[in-house]
Backbone as a chain_set.jsonl record, in Angstrom:
{"seq": "MILEIPHTKDLLECQTTYLDSKEEMLHKATNLLKSKLSGNRIVEIFLKTESYNEVHCFGKGEMYLWNPISQSFTQKYPSLF", "coords": {"N": [[-7.113, 3.342, -1.907], [-5.428, 0.265, -1.957], [-2.366, -1.044, -2.676], [-1.315, -4.079, -3.432], [1.678, -6.183, -3.467], [1.8, -9.303, -4.543], [4.257, -11.313, -4.493], [6.043, -10.255, -2.58], [4.549, -9.484, -0.434], [3.996, -6.731, 0.309], [2.241, -4.124, 1.08], [0.917, -1.078, -0.228], [-0.296, 1.992, 0.568], [-2.357, 4.083, -1.374], [-3.456, 7.168, -1.427], [-6.542, 8.485, -2.397], [-9.367, 10.488, -3.47], [-12.821, 10.939, -3.699], [-13.345, 12.742, -5.717], [-11.397, 12.279, -7.575], [-10.501, 11.581, -10.909], [-10.126, 8.688, -13.073], [-7.901, 8.943, -14.472], [-6.307, 10.557, -12.759], [-6.155, 8.879, -10.587], [-4.706, 6.788, -11.325], [-2.325, 8.216, -11.936], [-1.402, 9.066, -9.394], [-1.092, 6.336, -8.438], [1.203, 5.433, -9.976], [3.075, 7.273, -9.442], [3.611, 6.597, -6.666], [4.433, 3.929, -6.934], [6.708, 4.247, -8.409], [8.125, 5.758, -6.457], [8.437, 3.805, -4.448], [9.414, 1.243, -5.505], [12.024, -0.624, -6.838], [14.374, -1.478, -9.368], [14.212, -3.536, -12.517], [12.397, -5.438, -13.118], [9.263, -6.658, -14.143], [6.12, -6.205, -12.151], [3.455, -8.032, -10.409], [0.645, -6.494, -9.445], [-1.908, -6.435, -6.862], [-4.753, -4.747, -6.962], [-6.531, -3.416, -4.604], [-9.353, -2.088, -4.249], [-11.44, 0.207, -2.517], [-13.473, 2.672, -2.233], [-16.437, 3.674, -3.867], [-15.972, 5.4, -6.09], [-13.281, 4.352, -6.76], [-13.829, 1.533, -7.312], [-15.61, 1.888, -9.39], [-14.162, 2.875, -11.284], [-11.766, 0.903, -11.526], [-12.615, -1.359, -11.119], [-13.463, -4.377, -8.974], [-11.006, -5.595, -6.864], [-8.901, -6.156, -8.946], [-5.955, -7.557, -11.016], [-3.101, -5.955, -11.718], [-0.339, -4.985, -13.796], [3.029, -3.71, -13.171], [5.277, -2.042, -15.172], [8.349, -1.122, -14.774], [10.488, -0.048, -16.592], [9.001, 1.141, -18.85], [7.576, 2.529, -17.271], [4.529, 2.018, -16.837], [1.47, 1.095, -15.924], [-0.905, -1.38, -16.225], [-3.681, -3.24, -16.714], [-3.882, -6.713, -15.831], [-5.513, -8.775, -16.736], [-7.645, -7.918, -18.793], [-11.066, -6.66, -19.136], [-13.357, -8.109, -21.051], [-15.872, -7.033, -21.665]], "CA": [[-6.859, 1.962, -2.437], [-4.49, -0.564, -1.427], [-1.548, -1.795, -4.077], [-0.614, -5.321, -2.668], [2.293, -6.889, -4.23], [1.816, -10.754, -3.841], [5.329, -11.954, -4.336], [6.663, -9.725, -1.298], [3.462, -9.424, 0.442], [4.104, -5.483, 0.693], [1.115, -3.242, 0.823], [1.303, 0.403, -0.432], [-1.632, 2.775, 0.404], [-2.56, 5.214, -2.294], [-4.391, 8.087, -1.116], [-7.334, 8.917, -3.517], [-10.52, 11.111, -2.963], [-13.918, 10.645, -4.406], [-13.403, 13.578, -6.829], [-10.399, 11.991, -8.492], [-10.553, 10.68, -12.117], [-9.134, 7.42, -13.286], [-6.421, 9.289, -14.839], [-5.601, 11.084, -11.409], [-5.775, 7.927, -9.595], [-3.326, 6.065, -12.06], [-1.149, 9.056, -11.804], [-0.972, 8.71, -8.03], [-0.481, 4.787, -8.117], [2.434, 5.366, -10.587], [4.231, 7.833, -8.482], [3.734, 5.653, -5.484], [5.259, 2.643, -7.395], [7.832, 4.785, -8.909], [9.077, 5.771, -5.276], [8.667, 2.707, -3.528], [9.872, -0.067, -6.153], [13.188, -0.36, -7.684], [14.562, -2.493, -10.204], [13.677, -3.557, -14.056], [11.424, -6.382, -13.321], [7.678, -6.446, -14.148], [5.758, -6.824, -11.034], [2.153, -7.971, -10.486], [0.141, -5.655, -8.398], [-3.332, -6.661, -6.652], [-5.246, -3.489, -6.532], [-7.672, -3.522, -3.475], [-10.336, -0.975, -4.327], [-12.431, 0.576, -1.443], [-14.595, 3.525, -2.382], [-17.135, 3.437, -4.975], [-15.251, 5.801, -7.271], [-12.153, 3.369, -7.294], [-14.368, 0.314, -7.739], [-16.223, 2.278, -10.597], [-13.144, 3.108, -12.348], [-10.853, -0.06, -11.64], [-13.276, -2.712, -10.855], [-13.095, -4.872, -7.533], [-9.811, -6.706, -6.768], [-8.264, -6.536, -10.322], [-4.639, -7.662, -10.896], [-2.369, -5.184, -12.561], [1.173, -5.089, -14.006], [3.788, -2.407, -13.261], [6.496, -1.964, -15.954], [9.299, 0.052, -14.414], [11.086, 0.543, -17.784], [8.034, 2.158, -19.582], [6.652, 3.151, -16.041], [3.142, 1.898, -17.209], [0.626, 0.353, -14.734], [-1.976, -1.979, -16.934], [-4.408, -4.321, -16.301], [-3.39, -8.195, -16.21], [-6.639, -9.449, -17.317], [-8.689, -6.885, -19.249], [-12.319, -7.202, -19.29], [-13.792, -8.189, -22.676], [-17.192, -6.756, -22.032]], "C": [[-5.629, 1.504, -2.132], [-3.54, -1.178, -2.753], [-0.991, -2.915, -3.176], [0.406, -5.967, -3.807], [2.515, -8.51, -3.769], [3.139, -11.319, -3.618], [6.015, -11.416, -3.062], [5.727, -9.501, -0.175], [3.408, -7.797, 1.245], [2.565, -5.172, 0.404], [1.584, -1.786, 0.84], [-0.137, 0.909, -0.501], [-1.481, 3.922, -0.477], [-3.731, 5.982, -2.035], [-5.189, 8.779, -2.312], [-8.63, 9.815, -2.829], [-11.472, 10.72, -4.0], [-14.069, 11.709, -5.745], [-12.225, 13.053, -7.846], [-10.773, 11.236, -9.778], [-9.922, 9.654, -12.171], [-7.92, 7.823, -13.695], [-5.662, 9.738, -13.673], [-5.348, 10.148, -10.546], [-4.384, 7.085, -10.145], [-2.087, 6.748, -11.866], [-0.627, 9.04, -10.274], [-0.414, 7.362, -7.789], [0.741, 4.759, -8.781], [3.368, 6.084, -9.833], [4.593, 7.149, -7.252], [4.759, 4.525, -5.971], [6.61, 3.073, -7.66], [8.802, 5.176, -7.516], [9.185, 4.908, -4.334], [9.257, 1.297, -4.243], [11.15, 0.244, -6.898], [13.371, -1.567, -8.39], [14.046, -2.581, -11.505], [12.81, -4.422, -14.038], [9.846, -6.132, -13.306], [7.141, -6.879, -12.902], [4.356, -6.689, -10.852], [1.76, -7.163, -9.295], [-1.355, -5.976, -8.268], [-3.584, -5.375, -6.127], [-6.747, -3.712, -5.785], [-8.333, -2.163, -3.643], [-11.28, -0.954, -3.182], [-13.42, 1.363, -1.758], [-15.392, 3.33, -3.622], [-16.333, 4.048, -6.212], [-14.051, 4.888, -7.912], [-12.685, 2.091, -7.799], [-15.303, 0.556, -9.097], [-15.191, 2.197, -11.781], [-12.268, 1.894, -12.611], [-11.465, -1.429, -11.546], [-12.839, -3.33, -9.356], [-12.054, -5.854, -7.545], [-9.314, -7.133, -7.865], [-6.664, -6.597, -9.973], [-4.084, -6.542, -11.954], [-0.926, -5.527, -12.862], [1.913, -3.87, -13.979], [4.758, -2.752, -13.847], [7.312, -0.996, -15.524], [10.13, 0.644, -15.501], [10.124, 1.599, -18.479], [7.38, 2.863, -18.448], [5.053, 3.07, -16.358], [2.488, 1.113, -16.053], [-0.591, -0.198, -15.797], [-2.534, -3.147, -16.425], [-4.005, -5.673, -16.929], [-4.341, -8.856, -17.097], [-7.59, -8.724, -17.716], [-10.051, -7.517, -19.501], [-12.595, -7.237, -20.687], [-15.11, -7.792, -22.712], [-17.054, -5.233, -21.311]], "O": [[-4.709, 2.316, -2.029], [-4.087, -1.721, -3.713], [-0.247, -2.632, -2.237], [-0.024, -6.232, -4.93], [3.242, -8.868, -2.843], [3.279, -11.866, -2.524], [6.626, -12.282, -2.437], [6.157, -9.342, 0.968], [2.961, -7.602, 2.375], [1.836, -5.831, -0.338], [2.395, -1.319, 1.64], [-0.996, 0.504, -1.285], [-0.529, 4.69, -0.334], [-4.859, 5.594, -2.339], [-4.614, 9.529, -3.1], [-8.778, 9.739, -1.61], [-11.087, 10.231, -5.062], [-14.844, 11.456, -6.667], [-12.241, 13.531, -8.981], [-11.404, 10.192, -9.618], [-9.037, 9.511, -11.327], [-6.905, 7.204, -13.376], [-4.49, 9.387, -13.53], [-4.455, 10.32, -9.717], [-3.348, 6.845, -9.526], [-1.007, 6.19, -11.673], [0.585, 9.0, -10.059], [0.569, 7.188, -7.068], [1.559, 4.02, -8.233], [4.45, 5.562, -9.561], [5.751, 7.121, -6.837], [5.81, 4.314, -5.365], [7.581, 2.439, -7.247], [10.01, 4.94, -7.498], [9.945, 5.106, -3.386], [9.527, 0.335, -3.523], [11.285, 1.3, -7.516], [12.709, -2.578, -8.155], [13.315, -1.632, -11.784], [12.147, -4.388, -15.075], [9.317, -5.424, -12.449], [7.608, -7.925, -12.453], [3.833, -5.589, -11.024], [2.442, -7.144, -8.271], [-2.086, -5.87, -9.253], [-2.981, -4.861, -5.185], [-7.795, -4.083, -6.313], [-7.799, -1.17, -3.15], [-11.886, -1.978, -2.869], [-14.512, 0.819, -1.596], [-14.799, 2.696, -4.495], [-16.062, 3.36, -7.195], [-13.848, 4.698, -9.112], [-12.054, 1.527, -8.694], [-15.685, -0.394, -9.781], [-15.323, 1.644, -12.873], [-11.945, 1.704, -13.783], [-10.876, -2.464, -11.859], [-11.965, -2.785, -8.682], [-12.188, -6.894, -8.19], [-9.18, -8.347, -8.019], [-6.125, -5.989, -9.048], [-4.719, -6.337, -12.988], [-0.359, -6.358, -12.153], [1.529, -2.949, -14.7], [5.378, -3.71, -13.386], [7.014, 0.136, -15.904], [10.488, 1.814, -15.367], [10.466, 2.771, -18.635], [6.627, 3.801, -18.712], [4.364, 4.061, -16.119], [3.226, 0.502, -15.28], [-1.288, 0.723, -16.224], [-1.897, -3.966, -15.762], [-3.82, -5.853, -18.132], [-3.976, -9.441, -18.117], [-8.594, -8.779, -17.006], [-10.2, -8.645, -19.97], [-12.082, -6.424, -21.455], [-15.714, -8.11, -23.737], [-18.008, -4.455, -21.323]]}, "num_chains": 1, "name": "protein.A"}
């Protein structure tokens, strides 16, 4: 999956497999963001999902927020259904 940071136009590629659970994919994305981003500002991340497993776990083209202080990765507009 691709993590796109809209305000900087950066694209970060996160390698996942079809065997990864949602928690494993979140862990990989969190580790990638910790290693590539610096500062204490909350950052919007556009999650470009590609594989069936990624779309099943995260939806298609969802916006997430990265909070570097708590090191959390949460959906910006959670689904109501």
